[in-house]
LOKE-469281 format. One record per residue (C-alpha): x, y, z. Coordinates in steps of 0.2 Angstrom, whole numbers, plus 5000, padded with zeros to 4 digits. Layout:
BEGIN
XYZ;...
END
This chain:
BEGIN
512351155873;513150985867;513150875881;511250945887;510750875868;511350715874;510550725892;509150825888;508750795907;510350805915;510750965924;512251035920;513651155928;514951245919;516551315929;517851455923;518851565931;518051705918;516351765921;515251695907;513551785909;512951705891;513151515897;511451435898;511551325912;512051335928;514051425935;515251415946;516451565946;518151485952;519751385945;518951225935;520651125943;520451205962;518651145962;519050965957;519850955973;518851035984;517950885985;518150735996;517250585994;515450595987;515550695971;514050755963;514250745946;513950595933;515150665919;516450785920;517050865903;518750985905;519351095893;521251175900;521751325888;522451255873;523751405868;525451305874;524951185860;524051295846;524851295830;525151495829;525951475845;527151355842;527551425823;528051595833;529151495848;528051565862;527351405868;528151395884;527551575890;525951485894;525351355906;525251165904;523651135911;523550975905;524350855921;523450955934;521950935925;522150765921;522850695939;521250805948;519950685937;520650505940;521150595959;518950625958;518850455948;517150525937;516950485919;517950635911;518150715893;519850815890;519850905875;521251005868;521951055852;522950905840;524650945846;524350935863;524750775872;523450685878;523350505882;522550385867;521350535860;520150525846;519950645833;518450735829;517950845814;516450975807;516650855792;515950725801;514450815807;514050915790;514851055797;515751195786;517151195798;518651035801;519351125817;519950965823;520050915840;520550785853;519950725866;520450595879;519150495887;519050395901;517650285892;517550205877;517350315861;517350275840;517750425830;517050405813;517850455799;518250635791;517350655778;518350835769;517950785752;515950845752;516251015761;515851095747;516751265757;517651255773;517651415786;518951455797;518651505813;519851595819;520851755825;519551915822;517951885812;517552035797;517952055780;518251895767;519951815765;520851675757;522151595768;522751415767;521351335758;519851435770;518551555768;518651695782;517051775785;516151865798;515151805814;513651755805;514651635795;515451585809;513751545819;513051445805;514451355802;514851315818;513051255825;513151395839;512051565837;512351615853;514151665856;515251825849;516651825838;518051805848;516951665860;516451585844;518551585840;518951475855;517351355856;517151195847;515551145837;514151065850;514150935838;515650855847;515050875863;513450815857;514150635849;515350615866;513850615877;512850485866;514550375865;514650385884;512850345886;513350195874;514750145886;513650135900;512550005888;511050135887;510150175871;511050295857;
END
C-alpha cells in the first residue's frame, strides 16, 4: 500500500507462495525467486520490493537457538534481483545480513510502533533519525493480538489497536504481526523518485 501511495498511477503486482485473498492489487501465486528467474530479457517492472522470510534472523528464533531450522532466503533473493538488474529493495529484520542497509522505525513517522526494519536498496536512501522520545505509547505488534499486558516496556493490545498503531486497516491479527507499516514503503518509494531526479 505504501508503494501505491508513493506511485498512485503505477500498476502494482504482488507475488507470494501463499494465496493472499485480501491483497488489494494484482497478484501472482508462486515462488517469488522463481518468478524473478522466469524472465529472460525484457523485464516488465521499474522497481522490485522483496521481503524474504525473516524467521532465520528474528530475535525470538535466535534467542531459542532455532535459526538453523529456517532457510536463509536472502542470498538467493539478492542473486535473482541483481541478475534482473531492476532497481530493488530487500526488507528484513535488523539482524539479517543485508548489504549497507538503512533502518526505519515507526517513531520516524509518528506511529505508535517502533518495529525497526532494515532495507537494502540498490539506490540511495537517506533515513531520518529515530524519535523514540516523542512516542507517549509504544504498541508491540507481534505474537498474538488480544488482551493487554506489559513486556520489555511495550504495550500489547488487541487487533484494533494494532491496526491503528501500524496505519493498516485491512489486515487481520496474524497478518499484522508479519507486516511493516505502509509509511516505510511509501518513504522508500519517495526516495526512489528522488534518486531518479523527480519530485518527491
